[in-house]
Phi, psi and omega in degrees: 000138178273171177300318180298319178298320178296318180295315179298316179298319179296317178297317179298320178296316180295322178295318178297320177298317179296320179297319178295320179294321181286339176282344181292129182271137176248143180243149180236132184231150168265137183220133178248144177249188182295339176273006185058030176275131178267130171228163173249142186237133172254135181209153173269359180268138175290167187307315183297325179286323176297318177300318179301311182290330175296318178296320177297317179298316181297330179294333186248003182231141178275324179238151186242119178236133186307311181301321179293317179297318182292326173298318177297313181296326181299334176295336183250348181212104184294345179275347186295131176197155173283139176253126176277128179242129179236150177278148173232132177242150174210000000 
């Protein structure tokens, strides 16, 4: 293989990785905690899997706070994060 062939192969691999990443579906959820604080959650897990991990989290915690749950969920879903939502007026 020539240097040019290696470069082309590397570009094709990176393009394939990007295509796989763009095929990944993201889900958005509204979530309330014990303080009745509303947050929005982004996750690559469908609803049933988020529910599963929520039940697991509830088994080991007495109180439920969104940032703590999302840190827990992040161990199972690297895409999980709180989304900050702000109002815009015009």
